[in-house]
VOGU-3710 file (C-alpha; in Angstrom, 3 decimals, decimal comma):
1> mgielqnhqs> 35,603/46,992/-8,736  32,574/45,427/-10,506  34,633/45,097/-13,704  37,359/43,312/-11,796  34,805/40,947/-10,258  33,494/40,136/-13,724  37,030/39,286/-14,823  37,168/36,671/-12,113  34,210/34,839/-13,665  36,641/33,274/-16,086
11> hheeaspaee> 38,338/31,462/-13,219  38,304/28,158/-15,146  40,967/29,517/-17,460  42,987/31,390/-14,827  42,758/29,102/-11,812  45,614/26,862/-10,880  45,400/23,139/-11,774  44,623/22,297/-8,157  41,464/24,439/-8,294  39,905/23,332/-11,581
21> pmsrwlintp> 39,269/19,550/-11,526  35,882/19,526/-9,749  34,112/21,829/-12,209  35,979/20,409/-15,176  34,833/16,899/-14,239  31,276/18,151/-14,120  31,344/19,935/-17,483  33,131/17,130/-19,313  30,829/14,297/-18,233  29,641/12,006/-21,065
31> eppsmwqeli> 26,042/11,910/-22,200  23,730/9,876/-19,938  22,125/6,728/-21,399  18,876/7,238/-23,275  15,596/5,633/-22,276  16,082/2,899/-24,874  19,633/2,216/-23,711  18,397/1,877/-20,142  15,655/-0,514/-21,258  18,139/-2,651/-23,209
41> gyirtnvlak> 20,525/-2,610/-20,251  17,728/-3,704/-17,910  16,822/-6,594/-20,216  20,470/-7,640/-20,485  20,976/-7,471/-16,721  17,722/-8,989/-15,518  16,708/-11,338/-18,331  19,587/-12,335/-20,592  22,114/-12,517/-17,751  19,828/-14,795/-15,740
51> kkhkrnktkn> 19,230/-17,027/-18,734  22,978/-17,187/-19,390  23,601/-18,016/-15,741  20,991/-20,753/-15,834  22,402/-22,074/-19,091  25,914/-22,299/-17,625  24,641/-23,756/-14,403  22,533/-26,445/-16,017  25,118/-27,234/-18,719  22,565/-27,001/-21,476
61> sssnlvyscl> 20,295/-29,487/-19,721  16,756/-28,616/-20,814  15,212/-30,678/-18,032  17,193/-28,798/-15,373  16,251/-25,500/-16,968  12,567/-26,396/-16,799  12,995/-27,484/-13,181  14,670/-24,151/-12,325  11,750/-22,269/-13,860  9,296/-24,415/-11,932
71> ksafpilswg> 11,172/-23,787/-8,676  10,941/-20,062/-9,307  7,172/-20,253/-9,902  6,505/-22,850/-7,178  8,703/-22,214/-4,103  7,374/-25,423/-2,527  9,745/-27,338/-4,834  12,697/-25,584/-3,174  11,902/-25,905/0,516  9,844/-29,107/0,143
81> rqyklnlfkk> 12,988/-31,204/-0,409  14,312/-30,232/3,042  10,972/-30,661/4,794  11,243/-32,926/7,852  8,897/-34,772/10,166  9,550/-32,513/13,166  8,363/-29,547/11,085  5,224/-31,435/10,048  4,290/-32,057/13,696  4,268/-28,308/14,347
91> dlmagltlas> 2,449/-27,535/11,096  -0,139/-30,226/11,832  -1,034/-28,724/15,209  -1,062/-25,201/13,738  -3,247/-26,321/10,819  -5,798/-28,029/13,059  -5,912/-24,991/15,356  -6,307/-22,774/12,314  -9,175/-24,912/10,978  -11,040/-24,660/14,273
101> lcipqsigya> -11,097/-20,877/13,849  -11,471/-20,886/10,067  -14,636/-23,025/9,832  -16,980/-20,791/11,875  -15,423/-17,594/10,504  -15,779/-18,773/6,895  -19,466/-19,479/7,383  -19,971/-16,053/8,951  -18,015/-14,209/6,253  -19,958/-15,973/3,488
111> nlagldpeyg> -23,136/-14,711/5,122  -21,608/-11,212/5,224  -20,754/-11,472/1,500  -24,369/-12,373/0,699  -23,562/-15,993/-0,192  -24,671/-19,343/1,172  -22,497/-20,708/4,035  -20,803/-23,430/1,971  -19,146/-20,871/-0,302  -17,171/-19,507/2,629
121> lytsvvppli> -15,952/-23,042/3,349  -15,120/-23,590/-0,336  -12,983/-20,427/-0,204  -10,998/-21,993/2,636  -10,080/-25,031/0,521  -8,864/-24,244/-3,007  -7,130/-20,842/-2,506  -5,028/-22,038/0,493  -3,935/-25,127/-1,465  -2,854/-23,040/-4,476
131> ystmgtsrel> -1,112/-20,481/-2,269  0,790/-23,210/-0,451  2,572/-24,123/-3,679  3,258/-20,569/-4,927  3,421/-18,260/-1,896  6,551/-17,166/-0,039  5,022/-16,397/3,374  5,276/-19,233/5,898  2,653/-17,911/8,323  -0,009/-16,249/6,155
141> aigpvavvsl> -3,414/-17,909/6,641  -5,474/-17,773/3,453  -9,253/-17,623/3,244  -12,228/-15,244/3,277  -11,906/-12,048/5,326  -14,413/-9,567/6,702  -13,364/-6,450/4,765  -13,368/-8,093/1,327  -16,679/-9,804/2,127  -18,216/-6,426/2,991
151> llssmvrdlq> -16,691/-4,886/-0,155  -18,254/-7,536/-2,399  -21,594/-7,376/-0,628  -21,862/-3,588/-0,866  -20,661/-3,193/-4,467  -22,079/-6,295/-6,176  -25,437/-5,665/-4,519  -25,740/-2,529/-6,679  -25,688/-4,765/-9,765  -27,818/-7,645/-8,506
161> dpvtdpiayr> -29,908/-8,149/-5,358  -28,913/-11,468/-3,680  -32,405/-11,848/-2,214  -34,370/-11,591/-5,472  -31,915/-13,648/-7,574  -29,178/-15,349/-5,511  -27,919/-17,409/-8,478  -27,286/-14,336/-10,652  -25,661/-12,602/-7,668  -23,373/-15,598/-7,092
171> kivftvtffa> -22,333/-15,672/-10,753  -21,309/-12,013/-10,597  -19,284/-12,670/-7,436  -17,405/-15,505/-9,167  -16,700/-13,236/-12,151  -15,455/-10,475/-9,835  -13,177/-13,051/-8,201  -11,774/-14,027/-11,598  -11,011/-10,396/-12,450  -9,482/-9,801/-9,008
181> gafqaifglf> -7,166/-12,780/-9,533  -6,301/-11,683/-13,072  -5,372/-8,174/-11,911  -3,272/-9,547/-9,051  -1,408/-11,907/-11,386  -0,779/-9,051/-13,852  0,567/-6,870/-11,032  3,029/-9,603/-10,123  3,967/-10,539/-13,681  4,740/-6,959/-14,765
191> rlgflvdfls> 6,091/-5,860/-11,355  3,315/-3,320/-10,831  3,285/-3,617/-7,070  3,648/0,154/-6,755  -0,057/0,405/-7,674  -0,888/-1,216/-4,331  1,130/1,522/-2,587  -1,372/4,143/-3,743  -3,466/2,948/-0,814  -1,287/4,454/1,919
201> haalvgfmag> -0,940/3,162/5,463  -3,102/5,991/6,806  -5,820/5,276/4,231  -5,740/1,586/5,120  -6,043/2,280/8,872  -9,047/4,560/8,299  -10,651/2,219/5,787  -10,279/-0,807/8,063  -11,709/1,032/11,064  -14,702/2,326/9,093
211> aaiviglqql> -15,297/-1,079/7,544  -15,130/-2,725/10,987  -17,888/-0,471/12,323  -20,031/-1,009/9,218  -19,549/-4,782/9,484  -20,450/-4,646/13,159  -23,660/-2,757/12,445  -24,529/-5,243/9,694  -24,310/-8,045/12,261  -27,109/-6,530/14,317
221> kglfglthft> -29,491/-8,241/11,900  -28,245/-11,678/12,918  -27,683/-10,761/16,560  -31,274/-9,555/17,036  -32,782/-11,991/14,527  -34,277/-9,153/12,489  -36,225/-9,854/9,303  -36,656/-6,338/7,891  -33,193/-4,913/7,259  -31,618/-2,498/4,798
231> nktdvvsvls> -29,270/-3,496/1,996  -27,282/-0,272/2,369  -23,989/-0,141/4,274  -23,803/3,478/5,508  -24,222/3,946/9,251  -27,308/6,211/9,000  -29,276/3,710/6,884  -28,274/0,752/9,074  -29,135/2,431/12,385  -32,424/3,696/10,927
241> svfhslhhpw> -33,225/0,153/9,763  -32,430/-1,299/13,211  -34,608/1,319/14,908  -37,565/0,642/12,627  -37,109/-3,147/12,751  -37,278/-3,192/16,528  -40,858/-1,947/16,236  -41,695/-5,200/14,425  -42,014/-8,498/16,336  -38,589/-10,013/17,123
251> qplnfvigss> -37,397/-12,785/19,418  -35,051/-11,732/22,277  -33,738/-15,319/22,452  -31,564/-14,620/19,401  -29,905/-11,738/21,236  -29,436/-13,806/24,401  -27,656/-16,601/22,522  -25,516/-14,234/20,420  -24,471/-11,885/23,224  -23,738/-14,765/25,643
261> flifillarf> -21,333/-16,458/23,267  -19,854/-13,098/22,204  -18,915/-12,512/25,850  -17,479/-16,051/26,000  -15,316/-15,511/22,872  -14,060/-12,110/24,068  -13,256/-13,583/27,494  -11,319/-16,411/25,818  -9,395/-13,842/23,784  -8,581/-11,888/26,949
271> igkrnnklfw> -7,201/-15,045/28,567  -5,108/-15,777/25,470  -3,591/-12,277/25,527  -2,732/-12,537/29,229  -0,909/-15,834/28,704  0,632/-16,605/25,315  0,857/-20,299/26,121  -2,942/-20,431/26,164  -3,205/-19,207/22,537  -5,337/-22,254/21,713
281> ipamaplisv> -8,207/-21,047/23,932  -9,187/-18,005/21,787  -8,485/-20,076/18,646  -10,875/-22,844/19,719  -13,501/-20,544/21,273  -15,457/-19,813/18,025  -15,717/-23,522/17,129  -16,692/-24,426/20,690  -19,322/-21,663/20,561  -20,766/-23,035/17,311
291> vlatlivyls> -20,903/-26,581/18,689  -22,512/-25,564/21,996  -24,979/-23,128/20,393  -26,001/-25,715/17,801  -26,537/-28,362/20,504  -28,580/-25,939/22,616  -30,829/-25,030/19,686  -31,216/-28,687/18,643  -31,937/-30,067/22,119  -34,235/-27,229/23,200
301> naesrgvkiv> -36,059/-26,974/19,856  -35,318/-23,238/19,984  -36,141/-22,914/16,296  -39,833/-23,170/17,142  -39,366/-20,268/19,592  -38,145/-17,883/16,922  -34,394/-18,547/16,907  -33,130/-18,151/13,345  -30,845/-20,938/12,132  -28,524/-21,503/9,180
311> khikpgfnql> -30,555/-24,452/7,897  -29,279/-26,250/4,824  -25,545/-26,261/4,044  -24,808/-28,154/0,854  -22,485/-31,098/1,613  -19,582/-32,138/-0,625  -16,469/-30,623/-2,123  -16,106/-27,551/-4,318  -18,036/-27,700/-7,569  -16,711/-26,297/-10,840
321> svnqlqfksp> -18,061/-22,849/-11,659  -16,405/-22,211/-15,037  -19,760/-22,060/-16,806  -21,042/-19,502/-14,276  -18,552/-16,759/-15,174  -20,379/-13,849/-16,800  -18,008/-12,503/-19,474  -20,942/-11,437/-21,663  -22,723/-9,563/-18,897  -23,917/-6,010/-19,689
331> hlgqiakigl> -22,266/-4,992/-16,385  -18,836/-6,365/-17,358  -17,112/-2,976/-16,978  -18,483/-2,511/-13,463  -17,617/-6,120/-12,589  -14,009/-5,511/-13,700  -13,886/-2,308/-11,624  -15,083/-4,167/-8,511  -12,490/-6,843/-9,275  -9,712/-4,230/-9,437
341> isaiialtea> -10,728/-2,623/-6,135  -11,019/-6,042/-4,475  -7,613/-7,045/-5,865  -5,900/-3,967/-4,421  -7,602/-4,232/-1,017  -6,857/-7,970/-0,760  -3,214/-7,522/-1,815  -2,657/-4,608/0,534  -3,978/-6,525/3,523  -2,190/-9,788/2,685
351> iavgrsfati> 1,218/-8,256/1,942  1,057/-6,025/5,040  0,223/-9,013/7,255  2,752/-11,292/5,553  5,605/-8,770/5,800  4,981/-8,064/9,480  5,283/-11,740/10,410  8,185/-12,310/7,985  10,067/-9,533/9,781  9,474/-11,253/13,113
361> kgyrldgnke> 10,771/-14,555/11,734  13,724/-12,861/10,004  13,150/-13,681/6,342  12,207/-11,632/3,264  8,825/-11,751/1,568  8,934/-11,621/-2,242  6,208/-9,099/-3,135  5,976/-10,034/-6,818  5,687/-13,753/-6,074  3,041/-12,974/-3,476
371> mmamgfmnia> 0,980/-11,095/-6,043  1,364/-13,947/-8,518  0,330/-16,489/-5,868  -2,691/-14,396/-4,832  -3,688/-13,941/-8,453  -3,547/-17,596/-9,450  -5,260/-18,784/-6,267  -8,184/-16,402/-6,887  -8,382/-17,348/-10,568  -8,494/-21,021/-9,520
381> gslsscyvat> -11,002/-20,090/-6,827  -13,325/-18,405/-9,311  -13,387/-21,658/-11,300  -14,235/-23,733/-8,209  -17,084/-21,847/-6,495  -14,905/-19,576/-4,323  -14,980/-15,825/-3,834  -12,050/-13,456/-3,273  -9,599/-14,852/-0,707  -6,643/-13,162/0,940
391> gsfsrtavnf> -4,499/-13,295/4,073  -6,368/-12,876/7,344  -4,622/-11,032/10,182  -6,498/-12,779/13,005  -6,002/-16,279/11,578  -2,365/-15,546/10,675  -1,735/-14,466/14,266  -3,271/-17,747/15,479  -1,214/-19,698/12,952  1,959/-17,964/14,157
401> sagcetvvsn> 1,117/-18,487/17,835  0,349/-22,168/17,180  3,971/-22,621/16,045  3,605/-23,078/12,294  6,886/-23,488/10,395  5,738/-23,565/6,760  2,638/-23,153/4,589  1,871/-26,831/5,209  -0,385/-25,531/7,999  -2,583/-24,055/5,230
411> ivmaitvmis> -2,698/-27,465/3,541  -3,710/-29,133/6,816  -6,396/-26,484/7,340  -7,755/-26,938/3,799  -7,933/-30,731/4,165  -9,703/-30,343/7,527  -12,267/-27,993/5,975  -12,781/-30,479/3,111  -13,529/-33,219/5,616  -15,892/-30,890/7,455
421> levltrflyf> -17,734/-30,166/4,213  -18,343/-33,870/3,753  -19,083/-34,810/7,372  -20,238/-31,838/9,474  -22,613/-29,927/7,194  -25,679/-31,814/8,413  -24,778/-31,037/12,009  -24,523/-27,315/11,190  -28,173/-27,237/10,039  -29,272/-26,046/13,536
431> tptailasii> -26,496/-23,457/13,962  -28,127/-20,157/15,016  -27,306/-17,135/12,855  -26,780/-15,134/16,055  -23,633/-17,165/16,841  -22,216/-16,375/13,396  -22,858/-12,675/14,050  -21,096/-12,908/17,410  -18,057/-14,628/15,814  -17,739/-11,824/13,252
441> lsalpglidv> -18,219/-9,165/15,933  -15,483/-10,737/18,057  -13,007/-10,425/15,183  -13,695/-6,725/14,532  -11,674/-5,077/17,364  -8,506/-6,265/15,623  -9,432/-4,143/12,587  -9,646/-0,892/14,589  -6,115/0,373/15,222  -6,651/3,219/17,705
451> sgalhiwkld> -2,979/3,448/18,699  -1,999/3,546/15,018  -4,456/6,399/14,385  -3,093/8,386/17,356  0,459/7,804/16,111  -0,494/9,115/12,655  -2,124/12,175/14,270  1,075/12,996/16,168  3,320/12,257/13,184  1,537/13,864/10,220
461> kldflvliaa> -1,705/15,848/10,267  -2,220/15,534/6,487  -1,911/11,753/6,741  -4,493/11,867/9,515  -6,782/13,792/7,159  -6,464/10,891/4,686  -7,326/8,482/7,509  -10,382/10,506/8,533  -11,553/10,767/4,910  -11,382/6,996/4,448
471> ffgvlfasve> -13,047/6,377/7,821  -16,002/8,729/7,412  -16,332/7,964/3,702  -16,867/4,269/4,455  -19,007/5,039/7,494  -21,426/7,588/6,047  -21,312/6,958/2,291  -19,992/3,640/0,967  -16,870/1,520/0,786  -16,135/2,819/-2,707
481> iglllavgis> -16,543/6,480/-1,723  -14,272/5,994/1,295  -11,518/4,540/-0,883  -11,890/7,247/-3,530  -11,693/10,011/-0,914  -8,565/8,530/0,676  -6,758/7,957/-2,623  -7,929/11,350/-3,951  -6,572/13,271/-0,942  -3,304/11,304/-1,122
491> farimlssir> -2,930/12,225/-4,803  -3,815/15,860/-4,076  -1,113/15,948/-1,430  1,485/14,563/-3,854  0,402/17,027/-6,551  0,512/19,947/-4,108  4,057/19,123/-2,991  5,109/18,784/-6,655  3,403/21,957/-7,894  4,359/24,086/-4,884
501> psiealgrls> 7,810/22,871/-3,770  9,728/24,760/-1,101  12,654/27,028/-2,005  15,142/27,020/0,871  17,629/29,790/1,600  20,951/28,188/2,558  23,773/29,200/4,857  27,110/27,618/5,681  27,530/25,846/8,994  30,575/27,182/10,805
511> ktdifgdinq> 33,920/25,464/10,079  32,285/22,994/7,660  31,519/22,729/3,964  27,878/21,918/4,766  25,081/24,246/3,672  21,732/23,986/5,435  18,354/25,713/5,476  18,739/28,898/7,538  15,287/28,307/9,054  16,337/24,862/10,253
521> ypmanktagl> 19,855/25,997/11,215  19,655/29,621/12,451  23,353/29,496/13,278  24,251/29,022/9,583  26,289/31,904/8,128  25,166/33,824/5,041  27,764/35,333/2,705  27,427/39,035/1,911  26,488/39,718/-1,693  25,406/36,113/-2,173
531> ltlrisspll> 22,002/34,406/-2,108  22,072/30,596/-2,043  18,763/28,813/-2,721  17,901/25,118/-2,930  15,052/23,795/-5,076  13,426/21,032/-2,996  11,701/19,243/-5,842  12,753/16,134/-7,779  11,369/17,684/-10,989  11,635/21,114/-12,542
541> cfananfird> 8,781/20,779/-15,001  5,719/22,423/-16,530  3,757/21,982/-13,293  6,120/23,973/-11,084  8,650/25,826/-13,290  6,885/29,215/-13,226  6,204/28,921/-9,497  9,885/28,173/-8,750  11,069/31,038/-10,995  8,708/33,492/-9,288
551> rilnsvqeie> 9,719/32,330/-5,811  13,394/32,858/-6,634  12,731/36,325/-8,056  10,639/37,213/-4,996  13,535/36,173/-2,738  15,871/38,394/-4,769  13,450/41,341/-4,518  13,210/40,890/-0,740  16,992/41,005/-0,438  17,190/44,088/-2,655
561> geeneqevlk> 14,404/45,761/-0,655  16,319/45,183/2,589  19,482/46,558/0,979  17,654/49,703/-0,179  16,306/50,294/3,326  19,805/49,918/4,754  21,258/52,074/1,912  23,800/49,418/0,977  26,120/50,398/-1,868  25,488/48,533/-5,126
571> englqvvild> 28,990/47,032/-5,206  28,339/45,600/-1,729  24,827/44,416/-2,547  23,487/41,190/-4,019  25,632/40,129/-6,948  25,257/36,361/-7,260  22,341/33,925/-6,897  23,467/30,296/-6,466  20,865/27,623/-7,246  21,547/24,321/-5,475
581> mscvmgvdts> 19,960/21,778/-7,848  21,147/18,636/-6,059  17,531/17,592/-5,382  16,379/18,096/-8,981  16,497/14,753/-10,798  14,916/15,848/-14,055  13,976/18,931/-16,048  11,682/19,364/-19,042  11,333/22,091/-21,690  9,272/24,320/-19,391
591> gvvaleelhq> 11,958/24,010/-16,725  14,697/24,987/-19,172  12,672/28,013/-20,353  12,076/29,070/-16,730  15,828/28,907/-16,000  16,557/30,953/-19,134  13,997/33,596/-18,135  15,417/33,639/-14,603  18,928/34,167/-15,986  17,755/37,047/-18,203
601> elasndirlv> 15,806/38,717/-15,388  18,754/38,542/-13,001  21,233/39,664/-15,663  19,106/42,753/-16,334  19,668/43,658/-12,663  23,434/42,928/-12,861  23,031/39,727/-10,829  24,834/36,588/-11,880  23,013/33,201/-11,881  25,162/30,255/-10,747
611> iasprwrvlh> 24,032/26,624/-10,885  25,540/24,195/-8,379  25,327/20,404/-8,097  23,272/19,750/-11,246  22,449/16,088/-11,774  23,733/14,208/-14,804  20,481/14,308/-16,786  19,728/17,901/-15,789  23,145/19,070/-16,973  22,692/17,107/-20,206
621> klkrakldek> 19,367/18,886/-20,845  20,967/22,272/-20,198  23,717/21,463/-22,689  21,248/20,328/-25,346  19,241/23,529/-24,852  22,557/25,504/-25,081  21,641/27,120/-21,782  25,169/26,425/-20,542  26,397/28,869/-23,200  23,966/31,580/-22,092
631> ikieniymtv> 24,601/31,138/-18,386  28,285/30,430/-19,244  30,159/27,298/-18,295  32,140/29,133/-15,598  28,842/29,639/-13,710  28,182/25,902/-13,304  29,814/24,216/-10,293  29,954/20,737/-8,851  29,122/21,841/-5,285  27,672/24,851/-3,517
641> geavdiyvra> 30,843/25,085/-1,428  32,996/25,388/-4,549  30,782/28,156/-5,963  30,838/30,126/-2,687  34,591/29,757/-2,262  35,273/30,976/-5,809  32,997/33,976/-5,231  34,605/34,838/-1,870  38,114/34,639/-3,387  37,059/36,777/-6,350
651> rstshelc> 35,470/39,358/-4,046  38,493/39,546/-1,748  40,825/39,917/-4,743  38,713/42,713/-6,193  38,795/44,535/-2,823  42,567/44,259/-2,749  42,819/45,690/-6,266  40,561/48,541/-5,249
//
């Protein structure tokens, strides 16, 4: 009977015409395009075709062609022609509301970044103006943010202490900003946005939460008016510094002012959440707090009673900082590294915020154009006394609630900040540092996503491990360590799933041609004498080929062991192993060798290896390696169902002959 079953392996020659097409189509497929052919095809489709389309559309008009290129680089040229007065009214109100929140926050974030207050205001002028011409998000509010400010403060401080030499520190920050912008522009130009995705959602949630707590602890210096304070960012060093500083003389009046206005801002935010129509109350609360606190300090002469104040804020517009960029610095490599990390963090936050609000408004955000816009605005910012800017979630939410329609709200905000730089800087001389600390503290709850963390815990425990690693890494080590831990665990997870893929035993669902994992579908039927396995890996390569081969052989040995225990006759035992390779997108030399060894091992035990659903490139590799000749063409099928049906028919025929 075994000889008769072997004769049925040549079913391609003996089968009727109605039975052969599926396998014949598979075997006779042409060669897939090579890497170079794909590259040429991509260029023809995405570059030459677009140029040809533009050429036909513009009728060889060079001026129109230039204008089309400009419209692609500067989206404001497209929507600006349809801009109307009724839209400007909404953008004007949104921009003014945005400025009222931006001014106090920018001063506070500059302090967090280790810079003088005016540099936070500068960062709210040039970058928003550049983004307004190049960005595709209508709601994204551009400016300094807490997380990036902390990142710069913690990492640049290792290169230069801002207290001992603030000018040198500032120059390094500007250079970091230039590199951050350059990396962002390169990501957009070469469509390398996937690099940003290496910082997963779970890592970002953990990083943001850890950074929020670190930022909050850093603000205790301003809230208590402490003089002796650590430069480190880990929670142990900060709490130890606070504990030791409280033993030195300090003025409780700083804490009274800061905590009072912190309660006021949080109360205003609570009112705004209860009633969406009152969105302007939490938006105006920080500016009102600054004005009232400054007046109180000025009128009561609280400075003489130990209240620490901002003091001098340099009036005037942004000054050029081209000559301050440190391209010949001995720390250039470390500066570039900080720039890269800042670029990724800033892009991740901005694109996440922009996409969420774009989804609400029902339009699509162009990721590559966003990266280009972010890059050029930060490059321009580095040349005009700004540090790394990005999209702020809290200010974007205010901008959205205020009814903004376009990025003109950013332009209005920038102009308002420019006027403030010229007019209000003298008034801000008496602003207490405690109020700036309270403004930053009030913005931190929005960075801690407790519900998101709980959702990740319920959904995926390994993702939660990434979150915890980022959170505790930032909290107890440093911002850099937290990021490295999160990205490292994410990479380890990807590598583990690639090196140790699952091998699923398949069974047929009753009355269907669907084969599913027998663990997932216990009702699936297995065919006697047949073992069907699916390789759940996109690659059969050097990293996993031996593991997959061994797993398949182990499955065969388990089946044979069960058959020996049950004393199953050899002719009724395992005769065919079907490999479902529908998930395998590519195979390398190691994968081909592993398949050849698997075929030889099975053949030595009188078991036939059948390959089902091989992908185009996989089949092409097997042909080039002449493995199809060793396994035999009649053992390669288009679907698992076809392979099983042929085997069942052959087995039934052999039984009849017996």
